[in-house]
N, C-alpha and C positions, 0 to 999 in steps of 0.2 A: 555220679561224678565222672568227669572226663579224664583225658590223658594225664597221668602223673607228671609231676614236675621233674625235669632233668637237672635243674639247678635252682638255687634260691637267690633272691636279689638282696645281697647283704651289703650294708653300708657302714654300720657302726658296730664295734665289738667292745663289750664290757668285760673286763676281768674283775679283779677285786676292787671295783670302783673306778678303774681306769678306763678311759675312752680313747679309742684309736681312730684316727682319720675322721674326726667329726666335722671339721670345717668344710662348708660348701656341700655337704652331703644331701641336705634337704633343699630342693629347689622351690621356686615360686609357682611352679605349675600346679594346675589344678590336679568335698564329700559329706553324711549324717547317720542316727539309730532309729536292739532291742532294745533288749532287752534286755527293760529291764526290763520296760516292762519292768516298774518297768525296769529296772536295774537288774539284768541277768537272768530274766525268766527263761530265755532260750539258750543260755550258756550251758555247756555240758557239765561245767563245774568239775572237770577232771584235771588234776594237777600235772605238772611236768616232772619228768625224771631226767636228771643230768646224765650225760654219757661220759663224763670225766673231762670233757673239753671245755666245760663252762661251769658256772656256779649253780645253775638250777634256780627254780623259783618256788618250790614247794613251801607252803607256810608263810609266804610273803604277801603283803597287801600293797598293791600298786596305787599310788596317788598321782593324779594327773593335774598339773598346774600349767598356766599359760606358757611358761618357758622351760619347764622341767618335768620329767617323770621320775618319781622317787619310789623305791621299793623298801618297805619297812618290815622288819622282823617282828612278828606278832608276839614272840616269846618274851622279848625284852624291850620292845618299843624302839629299838635302835634303827637308824637308817642304814640299810644294807648297801645301797648304791643310789646314785643320782645320775640321771641321764639328761643333759641339756638337749633341748630340741631347737633346731635352727631351720628356718627363722622362727623366732618366738612369737608370743602373742596369740597362742592357740586358743580356740574356743571348743572344748571337748564336749562331745555328746555321749552316745552309748559306747560301752566297751563289751566285748564278747570274747570268750575263751573257746578255742577250737582244740579239742583233745587229740584229734587225729594228727595234727601237725604241731601240737604244743605251741600254739601261737595266740597271743593276745592282740585283738584288733581294737583300735580306738578311732572313733570318728571325730574329725576336726572340721567345723564349719567355717573357720576363718580362711582356709585355703582350699576348701572343698576336697578333702582328702580322707583316706583311711590309712592310719599308721600301724603296721604290724610289728609286734615285738616277739622275738623268739624267746620262749620261756626257758629253754634248756641253756642257752648260751648268753641270754640277755643281750641279744643283738637287736638293733633296730633296723628293719628292712626298708627298702625303698618305699616311699609313700605311694599309695594307689590313688590316682585321680578319678573323681566321680563328678556327678552333676552338682549344681549350685545349691547351697544351704542344706547340707545333709545333717541329720540329727540322730535318726534311729537306724539300727542295723539288727539283722536277725539271721541266725544259723538255720535257715528255713528248710534246707535240703542237705543231704549228705555231701560234704565237701564244697558247699557254697554259702557265701555270706551275701545276704540281700540288703542293700543299703538304699534308704529312701532319700532322694534329692528333692527337697520341698519346692525349689524354684521351678521344677519341671513336673512334679507329681509322678515321678518315675523311679523305679528301682534299678539300681546297678548291681549286677550279679558278679561277684568276685569268686574265683576259684581259690580255695584256701591253701592249696598246695603250690600252684603256679603263681598266685597273686596277680593273675590277669583278670581284667574285666571281660567276661565272655558273653554277656547279654545286657540289653537295656529293655526293661519291661514297663510300658506305659500303664499306669494304674488309675490315675485320676481321670474323671470324665471330661473335665475342662482344662486339663493341663496342670498348672501349678497348685500348690496347697500342701500344708503340713499333713503328714499321714503316719499311721501306725499299721502293724500287721500282727495277726495271730495265726499260728500253725500248730498242728498236733498230728501224731500218727493216725488218730481216728478220723482225721479230716482228709488224709492223703487221697489224691494228689493235689487237693485244693488248699489254698490259704485265703484268708479274708482280710481285706485292708479297709482303712478309713481315709477320709480326706476332709479337711475343715471347710472345703468349698463344695463338697458333694453331699446331698441328703440321701445317701445310699451306702450300702455295704458292697464293696468291690470284690468280686470273686476272681482269684488268680489261679491258673493252672501251673503248678510248680514244675511239672515235667515239660510242658510245652513252652513255658516261660511267656505267658501272655494272659491278659485279662479276657475272661470268657463270659462274664455275666455281671450283672449288678442287681442287688436286692433293694428295691426302692422303699424308702421310709416316708418321704414326703416330696414336695415339689421345690422347697426352698430350704436353706440352712446348710449345715455341715455336720460331719461326724468326726470324732477324735479318738478317745480311749476305746479299746475293744479287748474283750477277754472271752475265754471259752471254758466251759465246765464239761469235762469229758464224759462222765457217767450219765449226766442228764442230757448231753448232746445239745447244749444251748450256747448261742453266741449272745454276749451282752455288749451293747453298743451305746456309747455316749452320743446321743443326738443333741447337739450342743444347746444348752439353755432350756431345753424342752423336757426331756425324759431320758431314761435308760431304756432303750429298745431291746426286746428279747426276740431273737431270731432262731428258727429251726433250720439248721444248714441243710438237712436232708430234703426238706420241703422247699427250701429257698424262699421262706415266707416269714413275715412278722407274726409272732404268736402272742406277745404280751408286752407290757411295759411296766417300769417302776417309776414312781414319782421322784425319787432321789436321782440326781444326775451329776456326774463329776468324774473324779479319778477312780480307778479300779485296780485291784490286784487279786491274784489267786494264790493259794498255796501250791506246793510242788506237785501234788497229785491232782490238782484242779478239782478238788471236792469241796472247796470253801472259797467264796468270793466276798470281797469287801468293796463297797462303793462308798465314796465319801463326797460330801458337799458342805462347804463352809465348815462348821464345827461338828457336823453330824456324820456318823458312820453307820451303815447298815450291812449286816452280815447275812449272806444268802447261802442256803444249802445247795451246794453244787451237785448233789446226787438227786435232786428233786426237779423234775421237768416243769413243775409249776412254780419254781423260784420261791420256795418257802423261806420266810425270814427266821433266822436263828436268834437274832437279837439286834439291838441298836444301842449306840452310845453317843452321848453329846459331850464333847471335850471343849468346854468353854475356854476361849482365849488361845486355842492351839492352832486353828486353821491348818488342818492336816494337808501336807503336800507329798507324803510318802508313807506307804504301809508295806511292811515285809513280814511274812510269816516265818518265824525264826527258830523256835524251839524244836527239839528233836521230833516231836509229833506233829509239827507244823500246824499247830492249832492256836497259838497265841500271836496276836498282831503287835508288832513294834511300830508305833506311830510317831512320826516327827512332823513338826509344823513350823511355819515361818514366824510365828508369834511367841514361841517359847524356846528356852534353852534346854528342854528336857525331852527324853524319850518316854512315851506313855505306853504301857503294856496292857492290852485289852483282850479279854476272852471273847469267843464268838457269841456268847449270850449277852454281851455288852458290858460285862463287869470289868472295871478297871482294877487290875491286880497289883500294879506297881508303877513307879515313876522313877526314872534315873536321870539325875541332873548331869548334863554333859558340857554345858558352857553357856552360850548366848544365842539369841535368835539369829538364824541364818536363812536367807531366801534360797529356795531350791537346794536344801541341804543334801550333799552327797552322802549316800549310805550304801552298805553292802553287808553280807553276812555269810557265815559258813563255819562248820566244825566247832560249834560252841562259842563263836565270836560274833559280835555285831559291831560294825564300824560306822562311825558318823563323824562328819565335820563338826567339831565342838565349837569352833569359831571359823571364820573364813580361812584361817591359816593353821588351824590345829586339828589333828586327827585324834579322836577318842577310840580306844580299843576296849570293848566291853565284853565281859564274861556273861553269857546268857544263862549260865547255871547260878553264879553268885549274884547276878543282877547288879554288877558294880563295874566302875571304870578301872581297868587294869593299868593302862598306860595312856598318857597324852603325849603326842608327838608334834612338836612345833616345826612347821615347814616355812619355806621362804615366800610363798605366794598363795593366792586363792586356790582352794581345792575345788576343782570342777567335777571330778569323777573319781570313784574308788572301785578297785576290783581285787578281791581276795583269790589267791591261788591255793586250793586245798592241798593237804599233805597226802591223804589217802594211805597212811601207814597201816600196815597189817591187813 
């Protein structure tokens, strides 16, 4: 991390639902995401502590809509505050929580920006301009948020304390293309990126802030999802429409492949990997360098588009899909153990989880708060517009 900030760029202050100085605060100037990964896989998931000058955000879930950011109290399902965003019409991507600065970062592709929210005071800071069509963002290094601009195939590196863009890192071989990133302490100082226009895994040096190598998969095509299993030391790469390519990062070489190819998610300790394609899910042992299969599941009529490992032991997968209004809970051996009805089918349903809660957009404008212990909906919160993204701020009491 570089020089600490001497001041914060503060535009909007929220008291108990009141907004001061909102008009004209967000300009038209010119951003994208993790994860989650993909929803929050590299968020520190540490909550904020109020210093007495603001309301704090512990135990709140933030819902991002085109014109508004709402914070909801998980205990009673009440809306704790609403923050209008001007100009409106935002198209939200990844959200990330930085515990060092107690800041929630939200990527907006409509104006190519990242919007930082102070979780202590519920202030909205000045937006940070990045490159065109951002979607994904990652807390890839200490004190830095790496935001991928798809129009350029480039990462914009934002200091989380100063909120300044301090570097631009070319990742894609041919420039533009949607991309993702995976990083882990075991991989330091390297991180590995994908690009839908590049048939390779792109090797980035996080310290030097540059692409230093690429691991070729083929001559044509592109890569998208990417995950890492720490104990087995394996990268899993979606080689689009062809296979899931398995890479040994130490050897910088392709070592295996899986027939199933599509979305991917790991649990918190990266010892369990789920890969899904159409209605099929395959669970991979993340401690096995030979990618042993733990089980498979076929969820007819679900079309999974999100998997999160939610329970305390991070062994059960909560699966949502675009063709169903339910959340399906699946064991790694492929056994379906429960199904929770939350509402109606929603394309690209926003989800998040933490501290015994699972959150999902029940409809386009309704948020369901689910108890992972009771496996039931505790509250349904009706909002004013389409829910694009959700982020829970843990309490960390005791």
